[in-house]
N, C-alpha and C positions, 0 to 999 in steps of 0.2 A: 094741068101743070104737075100735079102730084103723081099721076100715072107716068108721065115722062121721066120724072126723077126716079121712080121705082124701077122703070125699065133700064135707065142708064146705070143705076146702082147694080142691078142684076147682071148687066153686060160686063161691068167692071169686075164683079166677083167671078164671073165665068172666065174672063180673060186672065185674071190672077190665078185661078185654079188650073187653067190650061198651061200657064207658065210654070207653075209648081209641078204639074204632071210631067211636062217636058223635061224640066230640070231633074226630077227624080229618075226618069227613064235614062237620061244621059249619064247620071251618076252611076246607076246600076250597070249600064253598058261598060262604063270605064272600069268598074270593079271586076266585072265578069271577064272582060278582055285581059286586064292585068293579071287576074288569077290564072287564066289559061296560059299566058306567056311565062309567068313566074313558075308555074307547075312544069312546063315543058323545057324552058330554057334556063331558069334560075333568075334570081333577083338581080344580081350584078350584071348579067348578060343582057338584061332587058332595060332599055332606056325609056324615059318618059316620052321621047319623041316617037319611038316605035309604037308605044301604047296609043298615043294620040292619033297616029296615022291609021292604026287598025280600027280605032273607034270612029274616025272620020271627023275629028275636031282638031283645032289648033292646040299646040302645046300650052299656050297661054290660057286657053279655055279650060284645059285639064287642071291647071293650078287654081282655077276659081273654085273647084270642088275639093281639092286637097292641097294643103299647105306645102307638102313635100312628098318625096317618093316613099319615105318611111311611113308616113301617115296612110298612104295608099296601100302599102304592103300590109299594114295592120288591118285595113278594111278587107283585104282579100282573104285573110285567115279567119274572119268571123264566121262561125258555123251557122247554119239554119237549124235552130233547135227543134227537135221532134217533140211532139206532145205524147206524154205517157199517162200514168194514172194520177188520180187525185191524191192529195197529201195524206189523207187518212188511210188510204189503201196500204201504205207501207208499214203503218203502226201494227197492222193485223198479221203481218207475216212473221214466221219463225225466223231465227237467225240464218238458217241455211237457205230458206226461201228468199229472204231479203238479199243475201249475197248473190244468189243466182239471178234474181231480177235486176239487181244493180249492174251485174256484169253484162247481161243481155242488153240492157238499155245503153250502156256505154259503148258496146260493140256496134249496135245499130246506129248510134249517133255518129261514131267515127266512120263507119262504112259509108253512110249517106253523105258525109262531108270529107271524103278522101282527099280531094285536091287541097282543101284548106289545111288539114292536118299534115299532109305531106310537105306543103310549103313551110308550115310552122316548124316541123322537125328539121327539114333540110337547112333552112335559113337561120334558125336560132343558134346553130353551132358557129356560124360566121358572124351573125348579128345578134348577140345575146340580149340587146335591148328590145328586140322583138318579143322574146319570151317574157321579159319583165313587163312590157306594156300589155301583153296578152293577159297575164295573170291579174294585173291591176285594173284593166278596163273592160275585158271581154269575158274572161272565165267566170262562170257562175255555178253555184251548187244546185244540184237537182234535189227533189224531195227524197230520193233514194240516198243521195250523198248525206243529207242532213240526218236521216234516220240511222245510217251506218255509223256516222260520227257519234251520235247520241249513244248508241249501244257500245261503241268502243270506250266512251267516257264512263259508261256504267260497268265496263269490264265483262260484258257478256260476249264480246268479240275482242280478239287481240288488238292492241293499239298499234296503228300504222299511220305513216304519213300518207294521207289519202291522195294528195296530188302526185306524189312520187310514185305511188302504186298505179295511178291512172296512166302516168307517163310510160311506165313499163308495159302496161297492157296495150296502149296505143302503138308504141314502138314495135311490139311483138306482132300486132295485127298487120301493120304496114309492111313489115319485113316478110311475113308469111305470104301476103298477097303478091309481093314482088317475086318471091321464090316460085310461087305457083305460075306466075306469068312467064317466067323464064323456062320452066320445065314442062308446062302444060299449054301447048299452043291452041288447044281447043277451049281454053278457059274463057268464059263470058261472065262478066261481073254484074249482070242484071240482078242477081240475087247473091246473098251472102253465102260463100262457100261453106257447106255444112261441116267439113272436116276441120277447117280453121276455127269455126265457132266452138266445136266440141273440144278441140285441143286447148284453147285458151280457157274455157270454162273449167276444164279439168285441172289445169294448172292453178287457177285462182282458188278453186274450192279445196284443192289439195294443200294449198298454202295456209288457209285459215282453219281447215278442219282436219287435223292430223289424227 
């Protein structure tokens, strides 16, 4: 009797796990599909019915995962954070080294998440609530961010609005990539274009180290 109960319990757990896995995969597919459509066509031109059809679910099923289209939009701009160094690594860097590493990490994170940041930039101008929700619910400070702010507070580096500074760098990166795509038809974005990286790093370091 005991073995039967254990077997039934394990079967129920496996069934529950499979349902969770299926649900997670469906949610991920919805987000990925919506991200691709918002990236190519824009938020307002993409209906939830189109997204549901592309995913292969009903529109009602889509709303089981997201309360509304804006919540789905917010999910599509969430980046996949890259892993960098441990926290104590940044304490040991000079001011110049810290700024260089901070810029490199920001560029790599944005380049890796280009669709997310492109959607965020394009749609925030039309839907400012997206930017507000992103800052409130998704944006997070890296260890490099924290160390940079600490040194700004200590006045070893000039005091800047770090989020505003990041927005400028991200906007510049996306604009430069768009420019290169227009004028260089051989461009492949498998790797970060070296000339864009060096240009932005030069601008950032020139701003803080005059």
